[in-house]
BAVOFI-900268 format. One line per 10 residues: number of its first residue (from 1); for each residue x, y, z negated of N, C-alpha, C, O. Coordinates in steps of 0.1 Angstrom, whole numbers, plus 5000, padded with zeros to 4 digits. Layout:
NUM> X,Y,Z,X,Y,Z,X,Y,Z,X,Y,Z; ... $
//
This chain:
1> 5084,5179,4998,5083,5166,5005,5096,5158,5003,5107,5164,5002; 5095,5145,5002,5106,5137,4998,5111,5129,5010,5120,5120,5008; 5107,5131,5022,5113,5124,5034,5105,5112,5039,5110,5105,5048; 5093,5110,5034,5086,5098,5039,5081,5102,5053,5078,5113,5056; 5079,5092,5061,5074,5093,5075,5059,5091,5075,5053,5095,5085; 5053,5086,5065,5039,5083,5065,5033,5091,5054,5039,5093,5043; 5020,5095,5056,5014,5104,5046,5012,5097,5032,5009,5085,5031; 5015,5104,5022,5014,5100,5008,5006,5109,5000,5008,5121,5000; 4995,5104,4993,4987,5112,4985,4990,5108,4970,4989,5096,4967; 4995,5118,4962,4998,5115,4948,4986,5119,4940,4981,5130,4941 $
11> 4982,5110,4931,4971,5113,4922,4977,5109,4908,4976,5097,4904; 4982,5119,4901,4989,5115,4889,5002,5107,4893,5010,5112,4901; 5003,5096,4887,5015,5087,4890,5011,5076,4899,5018,5066,4901; 4999,5077,4906,4995,5068,4916,4997,5074,4930,4994,5086,4932; 5003,5066,4938,5006,5070,4952,4999,5062,4962,4999,5049,4961; 4992,5068,4971,4985,5061,4982,4992,5065,4995,4992,5076,4999; 4998,5055,5001,5005,5057,5014,4998,5051,5025,4995,5039,5025; 4994,5059,5035,4987,5055,5047,4998,5050,5057,5007,5057,5061; 4996,5037,5061,5005,5031,5070,5000,5031,5084,4989,5033,5086; 5009,5029,5094,5006,5030,5108,4997,5019,5113,4994,5009,5107 $
21> 4991,5022,5125,4982,5013,5132,4989,4999,5135,4983,4989,5134; 5002,5000,5138,5009,4987,5141,5022,4987,5132,5029,4998,5131; 5025,4976,5126,5037,4975,5118,5044,4962,5124,5039,4951,5123; 5056,4965,5130,5063,4954,5137,5078,4957,5135,5082,4965,5128; 5086,4949,5143,5100,4950,5142,5105,4964,5144,5116,4968,5139; 5098,4972,5152,5103,4986,5156,5101,4996,5144,5108,5006,5144; 5092,4993,5135,5090,5003,5124,5090,4997,5110,5088,5004,5100; 5092,4984,5109,5091,4978,5096,5101,4983,5086,5098,4984,5074; 5113,4986,5091,5123,4991,5082,5119,5004,5076,5121,5007,5064; 5114,5013,5085,5109,5026,5080,5098,5025,5070,5097,5032,5060 $
31> 5088,5016,5073,5077,5013,5063,5083,5009,5050,5079,5014,5040; 5092,4999,5050,5098,4995,5038,5105,5006,5030,5103,5008,5018; 5113,5014,5038,5121,5025,5031,5111,5035,5025,5114,5040,5014; 5100,5038,5032,5091,5048,5027,5084,5043,5014,5082,5050,5005; 5080,5030,5015,5073,5024,5003,5083,5024,4991,5079,5027,4980; 5096,5020,4993,5105,5020,4983,5108,5035,4978,5110,5037,4966; 5108,5044,4987,5110,5058,4983,5100,5063,4973,5103,5070,4963; 5087,5059,4975,5076,5063,4967,5078,5056,4953,5076,5062,4943; 5082,5044,4953,5085,5037,4940,5096,5044,4933,5096,5045,4920; 5106,5048,4940,5118,5054,4934,5114,5068,4928,5121,5073,4919 $
41> 5103,5074,4933,5099,5086,4927,5090,5085,4915,5085,5095,4909; 5089,5072,4910,5082,5070,4897,5067,5066,4898,5060,5067,4888; 5063,5061,4910,5049,5057,4911,5047,5045,4901,5054,5035,4901; 5036,5046,4893,5032,5035,4884,5023,5025,4892,5024,5013,4890; 5016,5031,4902,5007,5023,4910,5010,5028,4925,5008,5040,4927; 5013,5019,4934,5015,5022,4948,5004,5014,4955,5003,5002,4955; 4996,5022,4963,4986,5016,4971,4990,5018,4985,4991,5029,4990; 4993,5006,4992,4997,5007,5006,4984,5005,5014,4977,4995,5014; 4980,5016,5021,4967,5017,5028,4969,5012,5042,4974,5020,5051; 4966,5000,5045,4966,4994,5058,4952,4993,5064,4950,4985,5073 $
51> 4943,5002,5060,4930,5001,5065,4929,5004,5079,4919,4999,5086; 4938,5011,5085,4938,5014,5099,4948,5005,5107,4948,5006,5119; 4955,4997,5100,4965,4988,5106,4958,4977,5113,4950,4969,5107; 4960,4975,5126,4954,4964,5134,4963,4953,5137,4959,4942,5141; 4977,4956,5136,4987,4945,5139,4998,4946,5129,5003,4957,5126; 5002,4935,5123,5013,4934,5114,5020,4921,5117,5015,4910,5115; 5033,4922,5121,5041,4909,5124,5049,4905,5111,5047,4911,5101; 5057,4895,5113,5065,4890,5101,5074,4901,5095,5077,4901,5083; 5079,4910,5104,5088,4921,5099,5080,4930,5090,5085,4934,5079; 5068,4933,5093,5059,4941,5085,5055,4934,5072,5055,4940,5061 $
61> 5053,4921,5073,5050,4913,5060,5062,4914,5051,5061,4915,5039; 5074,4912,5057,5086,4913,5049,5088,4926,5042,5092,4927,5031; 5084,4937,5049,5085,4950,5043,5076,4951,5031,5080,4957,5021; 5064,4946,5033,5055,4947,5022,5060,4938,5010,5059,4942,4998; 5065,4926,5013,5069,4917,5003,5081,4923,4995,5082,4922,4983; 5091,4929,5002,5102,4935,4995,5098,4947,4986,5103,4949,4975; 5088,4954,4991,5083,4966,4983,5076,4960,4971,5078,4966,4960; 5069,4950,4972,5062,4943,4961,5072,4939,4950,5070,4941,4938; 5083,4932,4955,5093,4928,4946,5099,4939,4938,5102,4938,4926; 5102,4950,4945,5108,4962,4938,5098,4968,4928,5101,4972,4917 $
71> 5085,4968,4932,5075,4973,4923,5075,4965,4910,5075,4971,4899; 5075,4952,4911,5075,4944,4900,5087,4946,4891,5087,4946,4879; 5099,4947,4898,5111,4949,4891,5112,4962,4883,5118,4963,4873; 5105,4972,4888,5104,4985,4881,5092,4987,4873,5088,4998,4869; 5085,4975,4871,5073,4975,4862,5062,4984,4867,5054,4990,4860; 5061,4985,4881,5050,4992,4887,5040,4982,4893,5043,4970,4894; 5029,4987,4897,5019,4978,4903,5018,4982,4918,5020,4994,4921; 5014,4973,4926,5012,4975,4940,5000,4968,4945,4997,4957,4942; 4992,4975,4953,4979,4970,4958,4979,4973,4973,4985,4982,4978; 4972,4965,4981,4970,4967,4995,4955,4970,4998,4946,4964,4992 $
81> 4953,4978,5008,4940,4981,5013,4941,4976,5027,4949,4981,5035; 4932,4966,5031,4933,4960,5044,4919,4961,5050,4909,4957,5044; 4918,4966,5062,4905,4968,5069,4902,4959,5081,4891,4959,5086; 4912,4951,5085,4910,4943,5097,4912,4928,5094,4921,4925,5086; 4904,4920,5101,4905,4906,5100,4919,4901,5104,4925,4892,5098; 4925,4907,5115,4938,4902,5120,4949,4904,5109,4957,4895,5107; 4949,4915,5102,4959,4917,5092,4956,4908,5080,4965,4903,5074; 4943,4907,5076,4940,4898,5065,4945,4884,5068,4950,4877,5059; 4943,4879,5081,4948,4866,5084,4963,4864,5083,4968,4854,5077; 4970,4874,5087,4985,4873,5086,4989,4873,5071,4998,4865,5068 $
91> 4983,4881,5063,4986,4881,5049,4982,4867,5042,4989,4863,5033; 4972,4861,5047,4968,4848,5042,4977,4837,5046,4981,4829,5038; 4981,4838,5059,4990,4827,5064,5004,4828,5058,5010,4818,5056; 5008,4840,5054,5021,4841,5048,5021,4840,5032,5031,4839,5026; 5009,4840,5027,5008,4839,5012,5008,4852,5005,5007,4852,4992; 5010,4863,5012,5011,4876,5005,4998,4879,4998,4998,4885,4987; 4987,4874,5003,4974,4876,4996,4973,4870,4983,4964,4873,4975; 4982,4860,4980,4982,4854,4966,4991,4862,4957,4990,4860,4945; 4999,4870,4962,5008,4878,4954,5003,4892,4950,5004,4897,4939; 4996,4898,4960,4991,4912,4958,4976,4912,4958,4970,4904,4965 $
101> 4970,4921,4951,4956,4923,4951,4953,4931,4964,4960,4941,4967; 4943,4926,4971,4939,4933,4984,4925,4938,4982,4916,4930,4977; 4922,4950,4987,4909,4957,4986,4905,4961,5000,4913,4963,5009; 4891,4963,5001,4886,4967,5014,4887,4982,5016,4885,4987,5028; 4889,4990,5006,4890,5004,5007,4899,5010,4996,4902,5004,4986; 4904,5022,4999,4912,5029,4989,4903,5031,4976,4908,5030,4965; 4891,5035,4978,4882,5037,4966,4881,5025,4957,4882,5025,4945; 4879,5013,4964,4878,5000,4956,4891,4997,4949,4891,4993,4938; 4902,5000,4955,4915,4998,4949,4918,5007,4937,4923,5003,4927; 4914,5020,4939,4915,5029,4928,4906,5026,4916,4910,5028,4904 $
111> 4894,5020,4919,4885,5017,4909,4887,5004,4901,4882,5002,4890; 4896,4996,4907,4899,4983,4901,4907,4984,4888,4917,4992,4887; 4904,4976,4878,4912,4974,4866,4917,4988,4861,4915,4998,4866; 4925,4987,4850,4931,4999,4845,4939,5006,4855,4948,5000,4861; 4936,5019,4857,4944,5026,4867,4954,5035,4860,4950,5045,4853; 4967,5032,4861,4976,5040,4854,4977,5055,4857,4981,5063,4849; 4972,5058,4869,4973,5072,4873,4960,5079,4871,4959,5091,4875; 4950,5073,4865,4937,5078,4863,4931,5084,4876,4926,5096,4876; 4932,5076,4887,4930,5082,4900,4915,5082,4904,4912,5087,4915; 4906,5075,4897,4893,5074,4901,4886,5088,4902,4876,5089,4909 $
121> 4891,5098,4895,4885,5111,4896,4887,5118,4910,4880,5127,4913; 4896,5112,4918,4899,5119,4931,4894,5111,4942,4899,5111,4953; 4883,5104,4940,4877,5096,4951,4864,5103,4956,4856,5107,4947; 4863,5106,4969,4852,5113,4973,4840,5104,4976,4841,5092,4975; 4829,5109,4980,4817,5102,4982,4817,5092,4993,4810,5082,4993; 4826,5094,5003,4828,5085,5014,4836,5073,5011,4838,5064,5019; 4842,5073,4999,4851,5062,4995,4865,5064,4998,4873,5055,4995; 4869,5075,5004,4883,5078,5006,4889,5087,4995,4882,5092,4987; 4902,5088,4995,4908,5096,4986,4905,5111,4989,4906,5115,5001; 4902,5119,4979,4899,5133,4981,4912,5141,4984,4911,5153,4986 $
//
């Protein structure tokens, strides 16, 4: 274990990190640190799973944006999985939805375009990561 506070599923060099129900000023730094930690471990593709996240304030958006900048600087890819309209709205209002690819499920994110971690083999019939 590398010290992340949120669950990370590694599939080859693809990492899927499940983020909390709420991301705000109280935990945004921890979210950012954990996302950056996964990138520092050599993830070629980082999928931030916000499918259960129902609230994300500007601090949370900032954490995602900084992680995206680091991913690009290290020539990695980053995708978001968003399951709630409230979070989709915040990402649209801030313009993050124009920077990052957003998917309705982890399975859809894994199946999209060339997958550097060859992660599609680890998707179960329910659409979640195996």
